[in-house]
N, C-alpha and C positions, 0 to 999 in steps of 0.2 A: 658501679658506684664505689667511691672511696670509703674504706672502713675508718670510722672515727669513734673509738670507744668513749662512752659517756663518763667513765670513771677516771679518766686521765686529764692532765693539764698539758697545754701546748704552747709552743713559741712561734713567732712569725717566721723563724728560720726552719720550721718543720721538725723540731724535736718534740718528743713526748716525755712526760714525767709521771711516774707512779710512785706515790709517797706511802710508805709504811713506817709509822713512827718517825724516827729522825733520819731514815734512809730513803733516798730518792733513786729509783731505777730510771735510766735514761736510754732512749733509742731514737730512731728516726721514724717518722710517720709512714703510713701506707702510701700517702700522696707523694712523699719524698722518694721512697724507694721506687715507686712507679715512674717518677720523673727521671730518676737517675739511670734506670735500665739495670742490666745485670751487674750486681756488685761483685767485684773480683778481688778486692783487698780492703781490709779495714785496719787502720793504724789507731790503736787505743792508747790512752794515757796510762802512766804507771800508777799502781796502787801507792797511796801515800802522797800523791801530788795534790797540792791545794789549787783549786780552780776558782776563778771569779765568774760571776754571772755574766753572760754574753761574750765570754772570752773563748776563742778557738781552743779546743783541747783534744780533738781527734780528727781523723780524716777518713773519708770513704772514697775509694776509687772504683769507678764503674767503667763499662765499655764506652761510655759517652764522655766522662769527665772525672775530675777529682774535686771533691767538695769538703769544706770544713764542717766539722760538727762543733757546735757551741754549747758550753755549759749553760743550761737553762737557769740555774741558781748557783750560788757560791757554796763551796764546801770542800771536803777532803775526799778524794777517790778512795773507796774502801774495797772495791772489787771490780775486775774487768772480765768481760765474757771471752775467755780464752778459746772457746769453741769456734769463734769467728776467725781465729788464726788459720785454721785448716778448712773451715766451711763458711766463707764469707757470704755465700748465697743464702744463709739463714736470714739475713737482713731482708731479702726479697720474699722468701717463703713464709716467714712468720715475724713481721716487724714488731709486733707487740708482745711476742712470747720469746721463743728461742733466739730471736735476732736482737735482743736487748744489747746495749753496748757497755755501759758501766753503771756502777752504783756509787753514790756519794753520800757522805754524812752531811746533812744540811748545817751550814753555819748559822743561818737565820730561817727557821721553819716558816715564818710568816711570808717570806719571799715567794713561796709557791702560790700565794693568793694573787700575786701580780701577773701570773701566767693566764693565758686564755683557757676558758672552759671549752667543752666540745662544741657548743652552739656557736661561739665566736670563731673557733677555728674553722668550722664548716663554712661560715660566711666568708672567711678569708680565702679559702681554696675554691669556693664555688663562684666567687666573683666580684 
């Protein structure tokens, strides 16, 4: 069964968001990493980049395909997970932990409320 933590918010493009204050940590869901297969490369945005909600800002390359990662909310990239440069498989091994992709400072914190909660995301992926 796919892991969908209750404390996160989700997008229909299979990104997750964990909000702590004005900072949102973003990654791809367990469902997404499982669908992609073995992740072999992650292209992350540069710190300082401004991103718009729903805009492509990163890429994940797997043995099956290359997929865009979309910013779930608007903001400024404040940190990227450099561990993925050398160990992209962290996305498969620990998508909600060590496999996080980037952190951004929210332009509009209320935007997080527009994202799916865990129950709605489970409905999306289950059917």
